[in-house]
N, C-alpha and C positions, 0 to 999 in steps of 0.2 A: 182239545186244542192242539195237542201234539200231532194228531192225525191230520188235522187241517193244514198245519205247517208243513208236514211231510208231502202232502198232495200238492200244495202251492209250490214248494221247492222243486218237486218233480216237473211240474209244468214249466217252471222258470228255466230249468236245465234243458228241457225239450225245446223251448223257444230259443235259448242260446245256441243249441246245436243246429237248429234250422238256420239261424243267422250266419253261423260259421260255415254251413254248407253252401249258402248263397254267396257270401262275400269273403270267406276265408279258406283255409286249407285243413283237410282232415275230418271235417264234419264233427260228429259226436265223439270221435276217437280222441281228439285233443282234450276234451273235457275229462274223459276217463284218465288220460295220461296225466293231467294236472292233479287229479285226485290221488293217483298212484304215487306220483313224485312227492306229494305232500305227506303221505302216510308211510311210505316205505322206509325212509330213514328213521322215523320214530319207531316203527315196528322192530327194526334191527337193533337200535340202541336199547329199546325197552326189553327185548329178549335177552340181550347180552347182560344187562344190569340185573334182571330178575334171576337169571340162571347162574350168575357169577362166573361167567366165562373169562378165563385168563388168557394171556398172550400165547401160552403153549397150545391152546385150542384155537385161538382167534387167527393166528398166522396161517395154519393149514386151511382154515375156512376161507381166508382171503385168497389164498392160492387156488383153492378149489373154485371159488367164485370167478376168478379170471379165466380158468380153463373152461368153466361152464359158459361164460359169456362168449368165448371164442368159438366153442362148438355150436352154440345156438345161432351165432352169426353166420357160420358156414352153412349150417342146415337151412337157415332162413333164405339164403341166397341160392341154394342148390336147386337146379331145375333138370327135369328130364325132357329132352327136346325130341319132337317128332317131326321129321321132314315132311313138308307138304308142298303141293304144286297147284298152280292156277291153270285153268283151262285156257288154251290159246295164248299163253304168256310164256315166252322163252327168252331169257336174257341171262347175262352173266351174274346177276344178283340172286338167282334162284336158290343158291346154297344158303342164303340168309333167311329164307322163308321156312319158318318152323312154328310148331305149336309147342309151348313149354308148359309143363305141369310141375308144381312144387314137389320136392322130395317128401315134404310133410304137408299134404293137401289140407289137413284139418287145421293147421296153425295152432294157436293157443286156445281155441274155443273149448276143447274137451275139459281143460282144467277149470275154465270159468263155470261150466255147468255141472261138473262131476260133484263138487262139494255140496251143491244145493240138492241135486237129485239123490245123492246117497243118504240124505236125511229123510227122504220120503217114507221108506219102510218103518222107521222109528215113529214118525207121526201117525202112520196107519195103525200101528200097535197101540199107540197112546189113545187114538180114537176108539179102538176096540175096547180098551180098558175103561174108557169113560162110559161107553154104552153098556158094557158088561163088567161091572166092578168085581163080580165074583170070579172072573177068570184069573187064575193064578199064573198061568204060563206066560201071559203078556208082560208081566214084570220082568221075568228073565229075558224075554226077547228084547225089551226096551233097554235093559242093562247091557246086553250083549252088543247092541247096535249103538252104544254110546261112543262118542269120539275118543279114539285111543285104544279101543278094544280090538283084539285080533279079528273078530268077525267083521267089525266096521271097516278095518283096513282091507280085508279081502274084498268086500263089496265095493269099496272105493276103487281099488285097482282094477276090478272087472269093469266097473262103470267107466273108468278112464280109457280102457282099451276099446270098449264098445263104442264110446263116443268118438274116439279117434278114427274108427272106421266109418261111423255114420256121418260125421262132419266132412269127411273126405268126399263123399258123394253129394253132400249139400253144396260144398264150395266148387266142385268140379262135376258138372252134369254131362255125361256123354250124349244124352239126347239133345240138349240145348246146343252143344258144340257141333254135333253132327248136322243139325238143322241150319245153324249159322254158316257152316262150311258149304252146305248144299246151295244155299241162297247166294253166296258170294262166289261160287264156282271153284271151290277149293276141294282137294282130295288128298288123302294120305297114300303114299306110294305103296302099291301092292294090296290096297284095301278098297273094296267097292264102297261108293258113297251110300248114305242112308243107314239102314239098320246094321249092316256089317261094320260101318265106321263107329256107330254108337256102341256096339258090343265090344269093339276093339278098345275104345277109350275107357269104357267102364271096367274092362278086365285090367287095364293098366292102372286105373285109379284104385282098384282093389289091391293090387300088389303094392303100390306106393302107400296106400292107406294103412296096409299092414305094417310096412316099415315105419311109417309115421307113428302108428299106435305103439309099437315097441320103443321107439325113440321117446315118446311121451311117458311111457312107463318108466324108462330109465332116468329121464331128466326130472320129471315131476312126481313120479310114484315112488322111486327108490328112496329119496330123502325122507319120505313119510315113515319108513320103517323104524326110524329112530324113536318114534313115539311109543313103540313097544317097550323100549328101555325106560323112557321117562315121558309121560304125556305132556309135561310142561314145555317140551320142545316143539309142540304143534305149530305155534306161530312162526318159529324159525324154519321149520321144515317146509312151510308153504311158500317161502320166499323164492326158491328156484322156479316154481310154477308161475309166480307173479312176474319174474324176469322173462319167462317165455312169452307171456302175453305182452309185456312192455316192449320187448325187442321186435315182436311182430308189428306192433303199432308204429314204432319208430320207422321200420322199414316201409310200411305203407305210406306214411306221411312223406318220407324221403322220395319215394317213387312218384308221388303226386307233385312234389316240388320240382322234380326233374322234368316231368311232363309239361308243367306250366312254364318252366324256363325254356324248354325246347319250343313251345308254342309261341313264346314272345320273342324268340331269337330271329324269326323271319320278318323281313321288311317288305312293304309293298313294292312291286316291280317299278312303278312309275312314281315313287315317292318324291324324287327330286326334280320331276318334270314340271 
């Protein structure tokens, strides 16, 4: 019965996200934001209550959170601009023609997937132990990969860094951008259209993806080190990563609202005729 309810609830959420994509703003992101906004305050208060955190620790945490939000907002808005030009178009606005790439091309996606993917090795060893109960080494591997153990943390940080690079190329594809630029008659100054443009963009994405992966390690990975001291801090240490995802969602919704507002700001030329 519980499985049927979960499946029905999933289809209902998919239906809601489709409706929001057609008639609303943000698509499925808004549903995820609503869930995060509902659970995040409870997670924070529950962690503070369980861990018995006093004001001597809480005040520095609040200050750190404000600094964290400021840094994440700056990085979210940071762009690397590449000057581009259009064939046979010469005007005084050409300095405003550019291709911008986010400083952190992967966004908050690595944190969303890292926590799930890092548990796969443990499940593999559990499956091996189920198939071969006589294997003694699997018990040690399963224990070493338990959440809060040093090996688990190392695997998690590696996964976070690798996904930071991988999602950079998923979100920004040099081949797709190069093909779109070729069809629209655009080119990058000093770079030949086609394969050379694709290689140039991919090389730039690699550099920015490396910076973004390091940023992700610092912002979402470094707070996880506290679980080596006390595993009970796990829920609290995941909050910075959740804030990264949430800030990215807010930025995307805000950009969509700006685009819709700009689209509705124009009036027909002969409206009053």
